[in-house]
C-alpha positions as CSV (number, residue, x, y, z in Angstrom):
1,M,-7.2,37.0,216.0
2,A,-6.7,34.7,213.1
3,S,-3.3,36.2,212.5
4,Y,-2.1,35.3,216.0
5,S,-3.1,31.7,215.6
6,S,-0.6,31.4,212.8
7,Y,2.4,32.6,214.9
8,T,4.9,30.1,216.3
9,D,5.2,29.7,220.1
10,Q,8.5,31.7,220.0
11,E,6.8,34.6,218.3
12,L,3.8,34.5,220.7
13,V,6.3,34.5,223.7
14,A,8.0,37.6,222.2
15,F,4.6,39.3,221.9
16,L,3.6,38.1,225.4
17,K,6.7,39.7,226.9
18,Q,5.4,43.0,225.6
19,G,2.2,42.5,227.5
20,D,0.2,41.6,224.3
21,V,-3.2,40.3,225.5
22,A,-4.0,38.8,222.1
23,A,-0.7,36.7,222.2
24,F,-1.8,35.4,225.7
25,T,-5.2,34.6,224.3
26,A,-3.7,32.7,221.4
27,I,-1.5,30.7,223.9
28,Y,-4.5,30.0,226.0
29,E,-6.6,28.7,223.1
30,R,-3.7,26.7,221.8
31,Y,-2.8,24.9,225.0
32,H,-5.7,25.0,227.4
33,S,-7.4,21.7,226.1
34,L,-4.1,19.9,225.9
35,L,-3.0,20.9,229.3
36,Y,-6.4,20.0,230.7
37,V,-6.2,16.5,229.3
38,Y,-2.7,16.1,230.7
39,A,-3.7,17.3,234.1
40,H,-6.8,15.2,234.2
41,K,-4.8,12.1,233.5
42,K,-2.6,12.8,236.5
43,L,-5.3,14.0,238.9
44,H,-8.5,12.2,237.8
45,N,-10.5,15.2,239.0
46,K,-12.2,17.8,236.7
47,E,-12.2,20.7,239.1
48,E,-8.6,20.2,240.3
49,S,-7.4,19.9,236.7
50,Q,-9.2,23.1,235.8
51,D,-7.8,24.9,238.8
52,I,-4.2,23.9,238.0
53,I,-4.5,25.0,234.4
54,Q,-5.9,28.4,235.5
55,E,-3.1,28.8,238.0
56,V,-0.4,28.0,235.4
57,L,-1.9,30.3,232.8
58,I,-2.5,33.1,235.3
59,T,1.1,32.9,236.5
60,L,2.3,33.0,232.8
61,W,0.3,36.2,232.3
62,N,1.4,37.8,235.6
63,K,5.1,37.1,234.8
64,C,4.9,37.8,231.1
65,R,7.2,40.8,231.2
66,D,9.9,38.9,233.1
67,F,9.2,35.6,231.2
68,S,12.3,33.8,230.2
69,I,12.4,30.1,229.3
70,D,15.2,27.8,228.1
71,V,12.8,25.2,226.7
72,S,9.9,25.4,224.4
73,L,6.7,27.1,225.5
74,K,4.9,23.7,225.3
75,S,7.5,22.0,227.5
76,Y,7.4,24.9,230.0
77,L,3.6,24.7,230.3
78,F,3.4,20.9,230.6
79,T,6.2,21.0,233.2
80,A,4.4,23.7,235.2
81,V,1.2,21.6,235.2
82,R,3.1,18.5,236.3
83,N,4.8,20.5,239.1
84,K,1.4,21.9,240.3
85,A,-0.1,18.4,240.3
86,L,2.8,17.1,242.4
87,D,2.4,20.1,244.8
88,L,-1.3,19.2,245.0
89,F,-0.5,15.5,245.8
90,S,2.0,16.6,248.5
91,H,-0.6,19.0,250.0
92,K,-3.2,16.2,250.0
93,K,-0.8,13.9,251.8
94,V,-0.1,16.5,254.5
95,K,-3.8,17.2,254.8
96,A,-4.6,13.5,255.1
97,K,-2.0,13.1,257.8
98,Y,-3.2,16.1,259.6
99,L,-6.9,14.9,259.4
100,A,-5.9,11.4,260.5
101,S,-4.0,12.9,263.5
102,L,-6.9,15.2,264.3
103,Q,-9.4,12.3,264.0
104,G,-7.2,10.3,266.4
105,F,-7.2,13.1,268.9
106,I,-10.9,13.6,268.6
107,D,-11.5,9.8,269.1
108,I,-9.2,9.7,272.1
109,S,-10.8,12.9,273.5
110,A,-14.3,11.5,272.9
111,E,-13.4,8.2,274.6
112,S,-11.8,10.2,277.5
113,S,-14.9,12.4,277.8
114,D,-17.2,9.4,277.7
115,F,-15.1,7.6,280.3
116,L,-15.1,10.7,282.5
117,I,-18.9,11.0,282.2
118,R,-19.4,7.4,283.0
119,E,-17.0,7.5,285.9
120,K,-18.8,10.6,287.3
121,D,-22.2,8.8,287.0
122,L,-20.8,5.7,288.6
123,S,-19.3,7.7,291.4
124,A,-22.6,9.5,292.0
125,L,-24.5,6.2,292.1
126,I,-22.0,4.7,294.6
127,E,-22.1,7.8,296.7
128,R,-25.9,7.7,296.8
129,E,-25.9,4.1,298.0
130,I,-23.3,4.9,300.6
131,Q,-25.4,7.8,301.9
132,A,-28.4,5.4,302.1
133,L,-26.6,3.2,304.6
134,P,-27.7,3.4,308.3
135,P,-25.9,6.4,309.9
136,K,-23.5,4.5,312.1
137,M,-22.7,1.9,309.4
138,R,-22.1,4.8,306.9
139,E,-19.8,6.6,309.3
140,I,-17.7,3.4,309.8
141,F,-17.6,2.7,306.1
142,E,-16.5,6.2,305.2
143,M,-13.8,6.3,307.9
144,S,-12.5,3.0,306.5
145,R,-12.7,3.7,302.8
146,K,-12.5,7.4,302.4
147,D,-10.3,8.4,305.4
148,K,-8.2,5.2,305.1
149,L,-8.4,4.4,308.8
150,S,-7.7,0.9,310.2
151,H,-10.4,-1.0,312.2
152,K,-8.4,-0.3,315.3
153,E,-8.3,3.5,314.6
154,I,-12.0,3.6,313.9
155,A,-12.8,1.7,317.1
156,K,-10.7,4.1,319.1
157,A,-12.2,7.2,317.4
158,L,-15.8,6.0,317.9
159,N,-15.2,4.3,321.3
160,I,-16.5,0.9,320.1
161,S,-14.8,-2.5,319.8
162,E,-12.8,-3.6,316.7
163,H,-15.2,-6.5,316.4
164,T,-18.1,-4.0,316.0
165,V,-16.2,-2.1,313.3
166,A,-15.4,-5.3,311.4
167,T,-19.0,-6.5,311.7
168,Q,-20.4,-3.1,310.5
169,M,-17.9,-3.1,307.5
170,K,-19.0,-6.6,306.5
171,R,-22.6,-5.6,306.6
172,A,-22.0,-2.3,304.7
173,L,-20.1,-4.2,302.0
174,K,-22.9,-6.8,301.7
175,V,-25.6,-4.2,301.5
176,L,-23.7,-2.2,298.8
177,R,-22.9,-5.4,296.9
178,L,-26.6,-6.3,296.8
179,R,-27.8,-2.7,295.9
180,L,-25.1,-2.0,293.3
181,G,-24.7,-5.3,291.5
182,L,-21.5,-7.0,290.6
183,V,-20.1,-4.6,288.0
184,V,-20.7,-1.5,290.0
185,W,-19.5,-3.3,293.1
186,I,-16.1,-4.1,291.5
187,A,-15.9,-0.4,290.4
188,M,-16.7,0.7,293.9
189,L,-13.9,-1.4,295.3
190,L,-11.5,0.2,292.8
191,F,-12.7,3.7,293.8
192,Y,-12.6,3.2,297.5
193,R,-9.5,1.1,298.0
């Protein structure tokens, strides 16, 4: 191996094109540390730097028979490392945008789910309190709020006076307001407009 370390880069490339493993090993030993320092200055990450160096050198070996460069081996290797680092930066940006987008979707989805659960719980609470009203009062309230009938239509359907309908509605709303509290009361008014 001592003889290969004395060869120039051009001579090592010529041997490499013939598939000479010892020439590849000499190139590896000559440039690995230098390429690592260069990559680490760009990436500031030990593992990523090592990965890029390995990729560049593996590509060099895999394409050794077709290997043709117009610049020095050193320039070729450093340019390859720089390009791989730039690719990694681009990939990280795309990944960061994707993750941010995904996180935004998850946040919106979680808020939506939380809102739906609260809305369902609130609806159930309101419905329980409506069902707890006296039967006639409940019937009038439901006809007004759920069926959207006017006081006149309710009076006609139940064969009672409009005044009785209005009185029962006032009492139902008062009872529900007291039982449900102000916040739930406002929500109920929004649900049953």
